[in-house]
C-alpha positions in Angstrom: 22.8 -37.0 23.2 26.3 -37.9 21.9 29.0 -38.6 24.5 31.1 -35.7 23.1 28.2 -33.3 23.4 27.3 -34.5 26.9 31.0 -34.1 28.1 31.1 -30.6 26.7 27.9 -29.6 28.5 29.2 -31.1 31.8 32.4 -29.0 31.5 30.3 -25.9 30.8 28.1 -26.6 33.9 31.2 -27.0 36.1 32.8 -23.8 34.9 29.5 -21.9 35.3 29.0 -23.2 38.9 32.5 -22.3 39.8 32.1 -18.7 38.4 28.8 -18.2 40.3 29.9 -19.8 43.5 27.2 -22.4 43.7 27.4 -26.1 44.6 25.7 -28.7 42.4 25.1 -32.1 44.1 26.0 -35.2 42.1 22.4 -36.4 41.4 21.4 -32.8 40.4 24.4 -32.6 38.1 23.2 -35.7 36.2 19.8 -34.0 35.5 21.3 -30.7 34.4 23.7 -32.3 32.0 20.7 -33.6 30.0 18.9 -30.3 29.9 19.5 -27.9 26.9 18.3 -25.0 29.1 20.5 -25.8 32.1 22.0 -22.3 32.2 18.5 -20.6 32.4 17.5 -23.1 35.1 20.6 -22.3 37.2 20.3 -18.5 36.7 16.7 -18.7 37.9 17.7 -20.6 41.1 20.6 -18.1 41.7 18.1 -15.3 41.5 16.0 -17.1 44.1 19.1 -17.1 46.4 19.7 -20.9 46.0 23.4 -21.8 46.5 23.2 -25.6 46.8 21.5 -27.3 43.9 19.9 -30.6 44.8 17.9 -33.2 42.8 14.8 -32.4 44.8 15.1 -28.7 43.9 15.3 -29.5 40.2 12.6 -32.1 40.2 10.2 -29.4 41.3 11.1 -27.5 38.1 11.1 -30.4 35.6 8.1 -32.0 33.8 8.3 -34.2 30.7 11.8 -32.9 29.9 10.5 -29.3 29.8 11.2 -27.0 32.7 8.5 -25.1 34.5 9.9 -22.0 33.0 9.0 -23.3 29.6 5.7 -24.7 30.7 4.6 -21.5 32.3 5.6 -19.6 29.2 3.0 -21.6 27.2 0.2 -19.6 28.8 1.6 -16.6 30.6 5.0 -15.1 31.3 6.0 -11.8 33.0 2.4 -10.7 32.9 2.1 -11.6 29.2 -1.4 -12.8 28.2 -2.2 -13.9 24.7 -5.7 -13.1 23.3 -5.1 -15.9 20.7 -5.2 -18.4 23.5 -8.9 -17.8 23.9 -9.6 -18.0 20.2 -10.7 -21.3 18.9 -8.6 -22.6 16.0 -10.3 -23.1 12.7 -8.4 -25.1 10.1 -8.7 -28.1 7.8 -5.7 -30.1 6.6 -6.4 -30.8 3.0 -5.2 -34.4 3.1 -6.3 -35.0 -0.5 -3.5 -32.7 -1.6 -0.8 -34.2 0.6 1.3 -37.2 -0.5 1.8 -38.5 3.0 0.3 -42.0 3.1 -0.6 -41.7 -0.6 2.8 -42.5 -2.3 2.2 -45.5 -4.6 4.7 -44.9 -7.5 6.8 -47.8 -8.6 8.9 -45.8 -10.9 7.8 -47.7 -14.0 7.6 -46.2 -17.5 3.8 -46.3 -17.1 4.1 -44.2 -13.9 6.0 -41.5 -15.8 3.5 -41.6 -18.7 0.6 -41.2 -16.3 2.3 -38.4 -14.5 2.7 -36.2 -17.5 -0.8 -37.1 -18.8 -2.2 -36.0 -15.4 -0.3 -32.8 -15.5 -1.5 -32.0 -19.0 -5.1 -32.8 -18.2 -5.1 -30.7 -15.0 -3.5 -27.6 -16.5 -5.4 -27.8 -19.8 -8.7 -28.0 -17.8 -7.7 -24.7 -16.1 -6.8 -23.1 -19.4 -10.0 -24.1 -21.1 -11.9 -22.0 -18.4 -10.7 -18.9 -20.2 -13.7 -17.6 -22.2 -11.4 -16.2 -24.9 -9.9 -19.6 -25.8 -11.5 -22.1 -28.1 -8.7 -24.7 -28.4 -8.5 -27.4 -31.0 -6.7 -30.7 -30.6 -3.4 -30.7 -32.5 -4.5 -33.6 -34.7 -7.3 -31.4 -36.1 -5.1 -28.6 -37.3 -4.8 -30.3 -40.7 -8.4 -29.4 -41.3 -7.8 -25.7 -40.6 -7.3 -23.4 -43.6 -3.9 -21.8 -44.2 -3.5 -18.3 -42.7 -6.4 -19.0 -40.4 -6.2 -18.2 -36.7 -6.4 -21.1 -34.2 -6.1 -21.8 -30.5 -4.0 -24.7 -29.2 -3.2 -26.1 -25.8 0.0 -28.2 -25.5 2.9 -29.2 -23.3 6.3 -27.8 -24.3 8.4 -30.8 -25.4 11.4 -28.7 -26.4 12.5 -25.1 -27.1 15.2 -23.7 -29.3 16.4 -20.6 -31.2 16.2 -20.8 -35.0 19.0 -19.6 -37.3 17.0 -16.4 -37.8 16.8 -15.9 -34.0 13.1 -16.7 -33.6 12.1 -18.9 -30.7 10.7 -22.3 -31.7 8.8 -24.7 -29.5 7.5 -28.2 -30.0 4.1 -28.6 -28.5 2.3 -31.9 -27.9 -1.1 -32.9 -26.5 -2.3 -36.4 -25.7 -2.4 -37.5 -29.3 -0.2 -35.3 -31.6 2.5 -32.7 -31.8 3.3 -29.5 -33.8 5.9 -26.7 -34.1 5.1 -23.2 -33.1 7.3 -20.2 -33.6 7.5 -17.0 -31.5 8.8 -14.2 -33.8 11.8 -12.4 -32.5 10.2 -9.0 -33.2 7.1 -9.8 -31.1 8.0 -7.6 -28.1 4.8 -8.4 -26.2 6.0 -12.0 -26.1 9.5 -11.2 -25.0 9.0 -12.2 -21.4 7.1 -15.3 -22.4 10.1 -16.4 -24.5 12.4 -16.0 -21.6 10.3 -17.8 -19.0 9.1 -20.7 -21.1 10.5 -24.0 -20.0 10.2 -27.6 -21.1 7.1 -29.4 -19.6 5.2 -26.1 -19.3 1.5 -26.5 -20.3 0.5 -23.5 -22.3 -2.2 -22.2 -24.6 -1.4 -20.2 -27.7 -3.4 -18.1 -30.2 -1.6 -18.6 -33.5 -1.8 -18.4 -37.3 -1.4 -21.6 -39.3 1.2 -21.2 -42.0 1.5 -24.8 -42.9 0.2 -28.2 -41.7 2.9 -28.5 -39.1 3.8 -24.9 -38.4 2.1 -22.2 -36.3 3.1 -18.5 -35.7 2.4 -17.5 -32.2 0.4 -14.3 -31.6 -0.5 -14.7 -27.9 0.7 -17.1 -25.2 -1.0 -18.0 -21.9 -0.2 -20.1 -18.8 -2.9 -21.6 -16.6 -2.2 -18.7 -14.2 -4.3 -17.4 -11.3 -7.4 -15.3 -11.9 -7.4 -11.7 -10.8 -8.7 -11.6 -7.2 -8.7 -9.3 -4.2 -6.7 -10.2 -1.1 -8.9 -12.0 1.4 -8.9 -11.0 5.1 -10.9 -12.4 8.1 -12.9 -10.9 10.9 -10.7 -12.3 13.7 -7.7 -10.3 14.7 -5.2 -13.2 14.7 -2.0 -13.9 13.0 0.3 -16.6 11.4 4.0 -16.6 12.0 6.4 -18.7 9.9 10.0 -19.9 10.2 12.2 -22.2 8.1 15.5 -23.9 7.7 16.7 -24.3 11.3 19.3 -26.9 10.3 19.7 -28.1 13.9 22.8 -30.3 14.2 24.9 -27.9 12.0 27.8 -26.1 13.6 26.3 -23.0 11.9 22.9 -23.3 13.7 22.2 -19.9 15.3 21.2 -21.3 18.6 21.2 -18.0 20.6 19.1 -16.2 18.0 16.6 -19.1 18.0 16.4 -18.9 21.8 15.6 -15.2 21.5 12.8 -16.2 19.2 11.5 -18.7 21.8 11.7 -16.0 24.5 9.9 -13.6 22.2 7.0 -15.9 21.1 6.5 -16.8 24.8 6.2 -13.1 25.7 9.3 -13.1 27.9 10.9 -10.3 25.9 9.7 -7.5 23.6 8.2 -4.1 23.7 4.6 -3.6 24.7 3.7 -3.1 21.1 5.5 -6.3 20.1 3.7 -8.3 22.8 0.4 -7.1 21.3 1.5 -8.7 18.0 2.8 -11.8 19.7 -0.4 -12.4 21.5 -2.3 -12.5 18.2 -0.2 -15.4 16.8 -2.5 -18.5 16.6 -0.7 -20.4 13.9 3.0 -21.2 13.2 4.3 -22.7 10.0 7.7 -24.4 9.9 8.9 -24.8 6.3 11.4 -27.6 6.4 15.1 -28.3 6.7 14.4 -28.6 10.4 17.6 -30.5 11.0 20.8 -30.6 9.0 20.6 -34.3 8.4 23.4 -36.8 7.7 25.3 -37.3 4.4 23.4 -34.6 2.5 26.5 -33.3 0.8 30.2 -34.3 0.7 32.2 -33.7 4.0 29.0 -32.7 5.8 30.0 -34.9 8.8 32.8 -32.6 9.7 30.5 -29.6 9.7 28.0 -31.2 12.2 27.7 -30.4 15.8 25.3 -33.3 16.4 26.3 -36.3 14.3 23.3 -38.5 14.9 20.0 -37.9 13.1 17.9 -39.0 16.0 19.7 -36.7 18.3 19.2 -33.9 15.9 15.5 -34.5 16.0 15.6 -34.8 19.8 17.1 -31.3 20.0 14.6 -30.0 17.4 11.8 -31.4 19.5 13.2 -29.8 22.7 12.9 -26.4 21.0 9.5 -26.9 19.4 8.0 -28.1 22.6 8.8 -24.7 24.1 6.3 -23.0 21.8 3.0 -22.2 23.5 0.4 -25.0 23.1 -2.4 -22.6 22.1 -0.5 -22.1 18.8 -1.3 -24.6 16.1 2.0 -25.7 14.5 2.3 -27.1 10.9 5.7 -28.8 10.2 6.8 -29.9 6.7 10.2 -31.4 5.6 13.0 -30.2 3.4 15.9 -31.9 1.6 17.8 -32.2 4.9 15.1 -34.0 6.7 14.8 -37.7 7.2 12.5 -38.2 4.2 13.2 -38.8 0.5 14.9 -36.0 -1.4 12.5 -36.0 -4.3 9.3 -34.0 -4.4 6.6 -34.5 -3.3 8.0 -35.3 0.1 6.0 -37.2 2.7 5.8 -36.0 6.3 8.6 -36.5 8.8 8.1 -40.0 10.3 6.5 -39.9 13.7 9.1 -42.3 15.0 11.7 -39.6 14.5 9.8 -37.0 16.5 7.5 -39.1 18.9 7.2 -36.3 21.4 5.9 -33.9 18.8 3.7 -36.5 17.2 1.7 -37.0 20.4 0.9 -33.2 20.7 -2.6 -32.3 19.5 -1.4 -28.8 18.3 1.5 -30.1 16.2 0.8 -31.4 12.7 3.4 -33.3 10.7 2.7 -32.7 7.0 4.3 -33.3 3.6 5.8 -30.9 1.1 4.0 -29.5 -0.7 0.8 -29.5 1.4 -2.4 -27.4 1.8 -4.2 -26.3 4.9 -7.3 -24.2 5.0 -6.7 -21.8 7.8 -9.6 -19.6 9.0 -11.1 -20.1 5.5 -7.9 -19.1 3.7 -6.4 -21.7 1.4 -2.8 -21.9 2.4 -0.1 -23.6 0.2 3.0 -24.7 2.2 6.1 -25.8 0.3 9.7 -26.1 1.2 10.7 -24.6 -2.2 13.2 -27.0 -3.6 12.1 -26.6 -7.2 12.8 -22.8 -7.3 16.5 -23.6 -7.7 15.6 -24.9 -11.2 13.9 -21.6 -12.0 17.0 -19.6 -11.0 19.2 -21.7 -13.3 16.7 -21.6 -16.2 15.2 -18.1 -16.2 17.3 -14.9 -16.6 16.5 -12.0 -14.3 15.5 -14.0 -11.2 17.4 -13.0 -8.1 18.1 -15.0 -4.9 17.7 -11.8 -3.0 14.0 -11.6 -4.3 12.8 -15.2 -3.9 9.2 -14.1 -4.0 9.6 -13.5 -7.8 10.4 -17.1 -8.4 7.3 -18.2 -6.6 5.2 -15.8 -8.7 6.6 -17.6 -11.8 5.4 -21.0 -10.3 2.0 -19.5 -9.6 1.7 -18.3 -13.2 2.5 -21.8 -14.4 0.2 -23.3 -11.7 2.9 -25.9 -11.2 5.5 -26.5 -8.5 7.5 -28.7 -10.9 8.8 -26.4 -13.6 10.6 -29.0 -15.6 11.4 -32.7 -15.2 15.0 -33.8 -15.2 16.7 -30.7 -13.9 18.4 -30.3 -10.4 15.3 -31.2 -8.3 14.2 -34.8 -8.6 10.5 -35.7 -8.7 8.6 -38.9 -8.1 6.0 -39.8 -10.7 3.1 -40.4 -8.3 -0.2 -41.7 -9.5 -1.7 -38.4 -8.5 0.0 -35.1 -9.4 0.6 -33.3 -6.1 2.8 -30.6 -7.7 0.1 -28.9 -9.8 -1.4 -25.9 -8.0 -4.9 -27.1 -8.5 -6.4 -24.7 -5.9 -6.2 -20.9 -5.9 -4.1 -20.1 -2.8 -4.8 -17.2 -0.6 -1.5 -17.6 1.2 1.8 -19.2 0.1 4.7 -20.0 2.5 8.0 -21.3 1.2 11.6 -21.6 2.5 14.8 -23.3 1.3 16.5 -20.2 -0.1 17.6 -18.8 3.3 16.4 -15.3 2.3 13.3 -13.5 3.4 11.0 -12.0 0.8 7.4 -11.0 0.4 5.0 -10.3 -2.4 1.4 -10.3 -3.6 0.3 -11.8 -6.9 -3.4 -11.7 -8.1 -4.7 -11.8 -4.5 -2.2 -14.3 -3.2 0.2 -13.3 -0.4 3.6 -14.9 -0.8 6.0 -15.3 2.2 9.5 -16.7 1.6 11.1 -17.5 5.0 14.4 -16.7 6.4 16.8 -19.3 8.0 18.5 -20.0 11.4 21.8 -21.1 9.9 24.8 -18.8 9.3 26.3 -18.3 5.9 27.8 -21.6 4.5 30.9 -21.9 2.4 28.7 -23.0 -0.5 26.7 -19.8 -0.3 29.9 -17.8 -0.2 31.0 -19.4 -3.5 27.6 -18.6 -5.0 27.7 -15.0 -3.7 24.4 -15.7 -2.0 23.9 -13.6 1.2 21.2 -15.1 3.5 19.0 -13.1 5.8 19.0 -15.2 9.0 16.9 -14.9 12.1 13.9 -13.1 10.6 10.3 -14.0 11.5 7.4 -12.6 9.5 4.0 -12.3 11.1 0.9 -12.2 8.8 -2.1 -10.5 10.4 -5.1 -12.3 8.9 -7.4 -9.4 9.8 -5.4 -6.5 8.2 -3.5 -8.6 5.7 -0.3 -6.8 6.8 3.1 -8.4 7.4 5.3 -7.4 10.3 8.9 -8.6 10.3 10.9 -9.4 13.5 14.7 -9.8 13.5 16.6 -11.8 16.0 20.1 -12.2 14.5 21.7 -8.7 14.5 21.6 -8.0 18.2 18.2 -6.3 18.2 17.5 -8.0 21.5 
């Protein structure tokens, strides 16, 4: 804890004790000044008619930096009993799809070449599974008769508008390249024209008009197959949160404390507690702390100006979540990992108290976890900013639509060299190689939900108030919202903790 923060807390304790008419002995004062929940501790003692607060009195309430109030809440509080506690967790972290411990890129030209070749091979393999496609390598187009129909798979090298307002794209495979034109009057391809980006791997059905020119009749991305939503027999649920930004002056501390009270069953209606008791899994989608030096003049906007202290406070909060809940934590751009995707897990040395907990799992971004048989893609969501700047019609107020575009492309890296940086790893962790049943994302500070071809999409809210940068953009976040996905019914219930609901 910084000296400034500790002094502020000490003043608050003195003022509180004076107001309540209690005496805090010197050795007890030292303990309280280090506890983020000092006020709750004192209020409980006041209710128990204690007027002199001693060290011995507090030591009976403290264990491993977590008060007995918090510890008891992990199993039962105010008569609250969670059915999920008796359910055995069933999950598999798909480590083969997580960059943590598997980052070997040296940033060489060969690494970049391998990266794009891997991407092309992975997505073209998915495209070739379409029974309606019989693609030819581009180099063999010279043997196809003029005005014949032909199927081709390629990566979009560039895209431009011709002088006659047609859309032209340069396609390349591993050996050769060609030009394909999407006619301006082809209305069924209008959306494809608008959403097509450099580095997309696509398939086209086209007509050959010359040895180096094709006219596009149909266009396909790797996409997901049509599927029904999956549910499970167990009546349990997943909750998810994101973008806490602890350390920022705009961190909504009181709202987050309400969430902790709620997930522990200390507050809420009878109906809500029934839902709370079903929560077996919690996903935390990155930007857990605000970080240091992330943007100009950030230091002046920080309440906690040391990265390790930010993670200490983050750990204090997360350790208050019941231990029967399995927690999956990934990083974001503000966390103490590299900015570029894919991001490895937050180092254990930054959160040693969390790392030692069996129910807490530190993972990379993106990552995959098979939860109760459901393949779950968890990603902070950094690349979606590139979609908003490149594709007309996308709206920050409906972030789920941007995620649908990535699912269509089967790629979390829409284009190389835009706003979001990427590391050319020897294995492509950004291709959506599996068919996800659930997708959880964050970063945009706006809640949103959707379903696409059997995949449920959840974009998480934030626990940070509106920033000046968001005001300039006209972006209005939706803070303090927690979605609960019931894995048995497939329904989402939304809880709000920011607008004075509690």
